[in-house]
VOBA-1610 file (N, C-alpha, C; in pm, whole numbers, padded with zeros to 5 digits, always signed):
BEGIN
Met+07406+10691+10120Met+07339+10574+10064Met+07406+10446+10114Thr+07333+10339+10112Thr+07386+10210+10149Thr+07372+10115+10032Ser+07427+09993+10048Ser+07421+09897+09939Ser+07278+09857+09905Asn+07185+09879+09996Asn+07045+09843+09970Asn+06971+09944+09883Asp+07036+10059+09856Asp+06971+10164+09780Asp+06991+10153+09629Phe+07058+10048+09584Phe+07094+10036+09443Phe+07026+09916+09379Lys+07012+09923+09246Lys+06961+09807+09173Lys+07071+09703+09156Leu+07196+09749+09138Leu+07311+09659+09134Leu+07351+09622+09277Asp+07412+09506+09294Asp+07455+09463+09427Asp+07587+09532+09461Met+07581+09632+09548Met+07698+09709+09586Met+07758+09662+09719Thr+07711+09549+09770Thr+07758+09502+09899Thr+07910+09491+09901Tyr+07966+09428+09799Tyr+08111+09408+09793Tyr+08184+09542+09797Met+08134+09642+09725Met+08203+09771+09721Met+08215+09830+09860Tyr+08106+09827+09936Tyr+08109+09885+10069Tyr+08198+09803+10163Val+08192+09671+10153Val+08277+09587+10238Val+08424+09610+10203Phe+08456+09618+10073Phe+08594+09641+10032Phe+08641+09779+10077His+08562+09879+10059His+08599+10013+10104His+08626+10015+10255Asp+08541+09949+10331Asp+08561+09946+10476Asp+08688+09871+10513Ala+08723+09766+10435Ala+08848+09695+10460Ala+08967+09787+10436Leu+08960+09871+10334Leu+09068+09966+10309Leu+09079+10068+10423Arg+08964+10119+10469Arg+08967+10214+10580Arg+09025+10148+10705Arg+08987+10027+10733Arg+09040+09951+10847Arg+09191+09943+10841Asp+09244+09907+10725Asp+09389+09891+10713Asp+09460+10025+10714Leu+09398+10130+10663Leu+09458+10262+10673Leu+09481+10301+10819Glu+09387+10267+10905Glu+09403+10295+11048Glu+09519+10214+11106Arg+09534+10090+11064Arg+09642+10007+11113Arg+09777+10059+11065Ile+09783+10099+10939Ile+09907+10155+10884Ile+09944+10283+10957Ala+09845+10367+10984Ala+09871+10492+11055Ala+09922+10468+11194Arg+09876+10361+11259Arg+09923+10331+11395Arg+10072+10296+11396Tyr+10121+10237+11289Tyr+10264+10207+11281Tyr+10347+10335+11292Thr+10307+10436+11218Thr+10385+10560+11216Thr+10367+10639+11345Ala+10264+10606+11423Ala+10241+10678+11549Ala+10318+10615+11664Lys+10372+10494+11644Lys+10446+10428+11751Lys+10580+10497+11775Gly+10621+10504+11900Gly+10746+10570+11931Gly+10862+10477+11959Ser+10835+10346+11965Ser+10941+10253+12004Ser+11004+10186+11882Asp+10937+10085+11828Asp+10992+10013+11713Asp+10998+10103+11591Asp+11096+10079+11507Asp+11110+10153+11382Asp+10988+10120+11295Pro+10902+10218+11265Pro+10782+10187+11187Pro+10814+10137+11046Arg+10931+10174+10995Arg+10968+10126+10861Arg+10989+09976+10863Arg+11058+09925+10965Arg+11081+09780+10976Arg+10950+09707+10998Met+10865+09763+11084Met+10740+09695+11116Met+10648+09687+10994Leu+10634+09799+10920Leu+10546+09799+10805Leu+10603+09715+10691Arg+10735+09722+10674Arg+10800+09647+10567Arg+10780+09497+10582Ser+10775+09450+10705Ser+10763+09307+10731Ser+10619+09261+10752Ala+10523+09352+10740Ala+10382+09318+10764Ala+10320+09261+10636Ala+10272+09137+10644Ala+10203+09078+10529Ala+10078+09158+10493Gly+10019+09222+10593Gly+09899+09303+10569Gly+09925+09419+10474Trp+10043+09478+10481Trp+10077+09588+10390Trp+10082+09537+10246Glu+10140+09421+10225Glu+10147+09365+10090Glu+10008+09333+10036Met+09923+09280+10120Met+09787+09249+10076Met+09708+09375+10049Phe+09719+09474+10135Phe+09651+09602+10116Phe+09687+09661+09980Lys+09815+09668+09949Lys+09859+09724+09821Lys+09807+09643+09702Lys+09823+09512+09712Lys+09786+09426+09600Lys+09637+09437+09570Tyr+09554+09427+09672Tyr+09409+09425+09648Tyr+09358+09563+09608Leu+09417+09669+09660Leu+09378+09803+09620Leu+09411+09825+09472Arg+09529+09782+09429Arg+09567+09801+09289Arg+09479+09717+09197Ile+09447+09596+09237Ile+09358+09513+09155Ile+09221+09581+09141His+09171+09631+09250His+09040+09697+09249His+09041+09819+09156His+09141+09903+09172His+09149+10023+09089His+09166+09986+08942Gln+09247+09886+08913Gln+09269+09846+08774Gln+09139+09795+08712Ala+09063+09720+08789Ala+08936+09669+08737Ala+08839+09784+08709Glu+08837+09884+08794Glu+08753+10001+08767Glu+08801+10074+08641Asp+08934+10089+08629Asp+08990+10159+08514Asp+08963+10084+08384Asp+08954+09951+08391Asp+08934+09869+08272Asp+08787+09845+08237Ala+08704+09827+08340Ala+08569+09776+08315Ala+08457+09871+08357Val+08488+09976+08431Val+08381+10066+08478Val+08388+10201+08408Trp+08499+10272+08426Trp+08506+10409+08372Trp+08496+10411+08218Pro+08563+10323+08142Pro+08548+10330+07995Pro+08405+10312+07947Val+08334+10217+08010Val+08194+10195+07972Val+08111+10319+07999Met+08140+10384+08111Met+08062+10501+08148Met+08096+10622+08061Tyr+08223+10635+08023Tyr+08259+10745+07932Tyr+08180+10736+07802Leu+08164+10615+07750Leu+08088+10599+07626Leu+07940+10628+07647Ala+07886+10578+07756Ala+07742+10594+07781Ala+07704+10738+07815Leu+07797+10813+07872Leu+07767+10948+07921Leu+07837+11056+07839Ala+07866+11025+07715Ala+07947+11115+07631Ala+07886+11253+07614Asp+07754+11265+07624Asp+07688+11394+07604Asp+07646+11460+07736Arg+07707+11415+07846Arg+07672+11469+07979Arg+07798+11519+08048Pro+07836+11646+08025Pro+07964+11697+08073Pro+07982+11692+08225Asp+07877+11713+08301Asp+07891+11707+08447Asp+07927+11566+08493Asp+07864+11466+08433Asp+07896+11328+08470Asp+08036+11291+08423Leu+08076+11340+08307Leu+08212+11314+08259Leu+08315+11377+08353Ala+08283+11492+08409Ala+08375+11556+08503Ala+08393+11471+08628Leu+08287+11404+08670Leu+08298+11315+08785Leu+08388+11196+08752Leu+08373+11141+08633Leu+08460+11030+08593Leu+08605+11074+08586Asp+08628+11195+08535Asp+08764+11249+08530Asp+08822+11259+08672Ala+08738+11301+08765Ala+08783+11314+08904Ala+08818+11177+08963Met+08736+11075+08933Met+08766+10941+08982Met+08902+10892+08931Glu+08927+10912+08803Glu+09053+10867+08746Glu+09171+10946+08800Ala+09151+11076+08821Ala+09258+11159+08878Ala+09290+11117+09020Glu+09189+11080+09096Glu+09211+11035+09233Glu+09287+10903+09234His+09253+10812+09143His+09331+10688+09130His+09476+10720+09100Ala+09498+10813+09007Ala+09634+10845+08964Ala+09716+10907+09077Ala+09650+10970+09174Ala+09723+11029+09286Ala+09754+10926+09395Ile+09673+10822+09404Ile+09688+10724+09513Ile+09798+10623+09484Asp+09798+10567+09365Asp+09893+10458+09336Asp+10039+10497+09353Pro+10082+10617+09309Pro+10223+10655+09332Pro+10259+10668+09481Leu+10161+10699+09564Leu+10190+10706+09707Leu+10230+10570+09763Leu+10171+10464+09711Leu+10210+10329+09754Leu+10355+10303+09721Asp+10396+10343+09600Asp+10536+10325+09560Asp+10630+10411+09646Ser+10587+10532+09676Ser+10670+10620+09758Ser+10687+10566+09900Ile+10580+10508+09954Ile+10591+10448+10087Ile+10686+10331+10084Asp+10675+10246+09981Asp+10768+10134+09969Asp+10912+10183+09962Ala+10936+10290+09887Ala+11072+10343+09876Ala+11120+10395+10011Ser+11032+10456+10087Ser+11073+10509+10218Ser+11105+10399+10318Leu+11046+10281+10297Leu+11068+10171+10390Leu+11209+10116+10381Val+11277+10139+10269Val+11414+10090+10252Val+11514+10204+10243Asp+11469+10326+10265Asp+11556+10444+10259Asp+11613+10470+10397Arg+11741+10438+10414Arg+11804+10453+10546Arg+11824+10600+10583Asp+11824+10688+10485Asp+11850+10829+10514Asp+11722+10909+10536Gly+11610+10855+10489Gly+11487+10933+10495Gly+11429+10946+10635Gly+11444+10843+10717Gly+11392+10848+10852Gly+11243+10819+10858Pro+11194+10783+10976Pro+11051+10752+10991Pro+10960+10872+10970Glu+11015+10993+10980Glu+10931+11112+10962Glu+10877+11118+10820Arg+10962+11083+10723Arg+10919+11084+10584Arg+10808+10981+10563Leu+10822+10864+10624Leu+10718+10762+10615Leu+10587+10815+10671Gly+10594+10884+10784Gly+10474+10938+10844Gly+10403+11038+10752Glu+10481+11120+10684Glu+10421+11217+10592Glu+10350+11146+10476Leu+10414+11043+10423Leu+10356+10970+10311Leu+10230+10894+10353Val+10234+10834+10469Val+10116+10761+10519Val+10001+10859+10542Asp+10030+10977+10595Asp+09926+11078+10612Asp+09864+11116+10478Ala+09951+11131+10376Ala+09901+11166+10243Ala+09816+11055+10185Leu+09860+10930+10202Leu+09781+10817+10154Leu+09647+10811+10224Arg+09649+10827+10353Arg+09525+10821+10430Arg+09428+10930+10385Thr+09479+11052+10366Thr+09393+11164+10325Thr+09337+11140+10185Asn+09424+11102+10092Asn+09381+11086+09952Asn+09286+10968+09936Leu+09319+10854+09996Leu+09235+10736+09977Leu+09102+10751+10050Thr+09105+10803+10171Thr+08981+10824+10245Thr+08890+10921+10170Gly+08949+11027+10117Gly+08870+11123+10039Gly+08812+11061+09914His+08890+10976+09848His+08842+10910+09727His+08725+10816+09758Leu+08739+10737+09863Leu+08632+10645+09899Leu+08502+10720+09931Lys+08518+10829+10005Lys+08400+10910+10041Lys+08336+10969+09915His+08419+11019+09825His+08369+11080+09702His+08299+10976+09616Glu+08360+10858+09604Glu+08300+10753+09522Glu+08166+10709+09579Glu+08160+10692+09711Glu+08035+10648+09773Glu+07927+10756+09764Ala+07966+10882+09777Ala+07867+10991+09778Ala+07812+11021+09638Asp+07897+11007+09536Asp+07857+11053+09403Asp+07868+10948+09293Ala+07977+10871+09292Ala+08003+10785+09177Ala+07921+10657+09178Leu+07899+10599+09295Leu+07827+10471+09298Leu+07686+10483+09243Ser+07618+10591+09274Ser+07483+10610+09220Ser+07486+10626+09069Leu+07590+10691+09017Leu+07602+10705+08872Leu+07636+10571+08807Ile+07724+10495+08871Ile+07753+10360+08822Ile+07625+10277+08817Asp+07546+10285+08924Asp+07425+10206+08934Asp+07326+10244+08824Ala+07323+10371+08790Ala+07229+10418+08687Ala+07279+10392+08545Thr+07407+10363+08530Thr+07466+10356+08397Thr+07499+10214+08353Leu+07556+10134+08441Leu+07601+10000+08404Leu+07485+09901+08407Ser+07489+09807+08314Ser+07395+09695+08316Ser+07445+09589+08414Glu+07359+09495+08446Glu+07398+09386+08535Glu+07516+09306+08478Pro+07515+09269+08348Pro+07632+09198+08294Pro+07761+09280+08300Gln+07751+09410+08278Gln+07871+09494+08286Gln+07924+09500+08428Trp+07835+09506+08524Trp+07875+09509+08665Trp+07937+09375+08705Leu+07879+09268+08659Leu+07934+09136+08690Leu+08071+09117+08627His+08092+09176+08509His+08222+09168+08444His+08328+09238+08528Phe+08294+09350+08587Phe+08386+09421+08678Phe+08428+09329+08792Gly+08332+09260+08853Gly+08366+09167+08959Gly+08449+09051+08912Glu+08420+09004+08791Glu+08494+08891+08736Glu+08641+08927+08713Leu+08666+09047+08667Leu+08805+09090+08646Leu+08883+09087+08778Gln+08820+09129+08885Gln+08887+09128+09014Gln+08914+08985+09061Arg+08814+08900+09047Arg+08832+08761+09090Arg+08942+08693+09012Asn+08947+08718+08881Asn+09051+08658+08799Asn+09189+08708+08838Ala+09199+08837+08869Ala+09328+08893+08908Ala+09374+08841+09044Ile+09280+08818+09134Ile+09314+08763+09265Ile+09351+08617+09254Gly+09277+08542+09175Gly+09310+08404+09144Gly+09327+08317+09267Asp+09438+08245+09271Asp+09465+08152+09382Asp+09484+08222+09515Asp+09504+08352+09513Asp+09522+08427+09638Asp+09391+08450+09711Thr+09281+08396+09658Thr+09152+08406+09728Thr+09163+08351+09870Arg+09248+08254+09891Arg+09266+08194+10024Arg+09311+08297+10127Arg+09384+08401+10082Arg+09422+08508+10173Arg+09330+08630+10159Tyr+09284+08652+10037Tyr+09202+08771+10013Tyr+09073+08768+10093Leu+09003+08656+10094Leu+08873+08652+10159Leu+08884+08674+10310Pro+08977+08608+10381Pro+08993+08640+10523Pro+09036+08785+10546Trp+09121+08837+10455Trp+09159+08978+10467Trp+09037+09069+10455Leu+08954+09043+10355Leu+08836+09125+10332Leu+08743+09124+10452Leu+08725+09006+10512Leu+08626+08989+10619Leu+08685+09010+10758Asp+08812+09041+10766Asp+08878+09060+10895Asp+08806+09167+10977Asp+08779+09136+11102Asp+08716+09228+11199Asp+08566+09248+11177Leu+08506+09181+11080Leu+08361+09188+11069Leu+08296+09095+11173Ser+08173+09122+11205Ser+08101+09039+11300Ser+08070+08903+11237Glu+08039+08805+11320Glu+08003+08673+11269Glu+07880+08681+11178Glu+07788+08767+11213Glu+07667+08782+11131Glu+07700+08840+10993Gln+07787+08939+10991Gln+07826+08999+10863Gln+07902+08900+10776Val+07992+08825+10838Val+08069+08725+10764Val+07975+08621+10705Ala+07881+08572+10786Ala+07788+08471+10740Ala+07702+08523+10626Tyr+07662+08649+10632Tyr+07582+08707+10525Tyr+07657+08711+10393Ile+07784+08757+10398Ile+07863+08768+10276Ile+07897+08631+10220Leu+07934+08539+10309Leu+07968+08405+10262Leu+07844+08330+10212Gly+07727+08375+10254Gly+07604+08305+10217Gly+07576+08304+10068Val+07633+08399+09993Val+07610+08402+09849Val+07720+08327+09773Met+07814+08269+09845Met+07926+08199+09781Met+07901+08049+09778Pro+07965+07978+09687Pro+07947+07832+09678Pro+07985+07763+09808Pro+07916+07655+09844Pro+07948+07583+09969Pro+08095+07544+09982Pro+08164+07501+09875Pro+08308+07467+09893Pro+08391+07587+09938Val+08356+07707+09892Val+08429+07827+09933Val+08403+07855+10080Arg+08279+07842+10122Arg+08247+07865+10264Arg+08322+07766+10353Ser+08323+07641+10312Ser+08393+07539+10392Ser+08542+07568+10398Ala+08601+07604+10284Ala+08744+07633+10281Ala+08777+07753+10367Tyr+08688+07853+10367Tyr+08710+07972+10450Tyr+08716+07933+10597Tyr+08616+07864+10645Tyr+08609+07833+10787Tyr+08714+07728+10830Asp+08738+07631+10745Asp+08824+07519+10784Asp+08972+07546+10762Gln+09005+07627+10659Gln+09145+07643+10622Gln+09189+07789+10614Trp+09118+07868+10535Trp+09169+08000+10502Trp+09170+08095+10621Gln+09060+08101+10695Gln+09056+08195+10808Gln+09153+08156+10919Pro+09164+08027+10957Pro+09267+07991+11057Pro+09408+08022+11010Ala+09437+08000+10881Ala+09570+08031+10828Ala+09597+08180+10832Tyr+09494+08261+10807Tyr+09510+08406+10811Tyr+09540+08453+10954Val+09473+08393+11050Val+09502+08428+11190Val+09647+08393+11224Asp+09691+08276+11183Asp+09829+08235+11210Asp+09931+08325+11140Leu+09893+08379+11025Leu+09982+08468+10952Leu+10014+08594+11031Asp+09921+08638+11115Asp+09940+08759+11195Asp+09985+08875+11106Ala+09898+08908+11010Ala+09935+08997+10901Ala+09978+09136+10945Trp+09935+09181+11062Trp+09971+09314+11109Trp+10047+09311+11241His+10113+09199+11271His+10193+09187+11392His+10112+09218+11517Arg+09985+09178+11516Arg+09901+09212+11631Arg+09942+09138+11757Ser+09995+09015+11741Ser+10040+08942+11860Ser+10157+09012+11925Asn+10249+09066+11844Asn+10362+09142+11900Asn+10316+09268+11969Ser+10216+09335+11906Ser+10163+09458+11966Ser+10097+09428+12099Ala+10026+09315+12108Ala+09959+09280+12233Ala+10062+09255+12342Arg+10172+09188+12307Arg+10276+09163+12407Arg+10341+09293+12452Ser+10362+09385+12358Ser+10423+09513+12394Ser+10333+09596+12484Asp+10202+09594+12452Asp+10108+09673+12531Asp+10093+09618+12672Ser+10115+09487+12692Ser+10095+09427+12823Ser+10220+09434+12909Ser+10333+09470+12848Ser+10460+09472+12925Ser+10480+09605+12995
//
């Protein structure tokens, strides 16, 4: 299914999921490098901090505003409740992996091999969760939540991101085509669009969140 198949606007969900998949590939490339210590590279990457922060905000908003509402609405439907249980269990497996990766980044005795194992586990668990949510949970969310309840879920995320929107929005839209960016920004207030193009996106490029300029120099040498 795509975002056009729902009564609720699921565009953000698919864009956010794709941003997570994009960054999982970048994180995995760190552990595949044979030269620089991947622990140092990932530890110093602003992109890793943003990935963790926005993923946790997203999961917390689902745990607070989506699953509880659905548990109440679907109380007499055991198969649907089992799906909700699976969603929460998958969240519970993912978040500790972020902490374990952080611990491995400062563990001088663990070595990069341990980091590689943890990143593989994160990639497997999170990719599987996203696929499961898109295949089964989003249609159930669409059939269960009202428009105000869905908007409340989005509001919780926006409030949690707060002033960090200046980094969040360029992070979310990173690597999308100009047409895709224009489509997503088209539903936002004009001051937000102006700030994105004039300030936020150029600042995000300068931040070099994943050390891409260093990687380009290394690849060309």
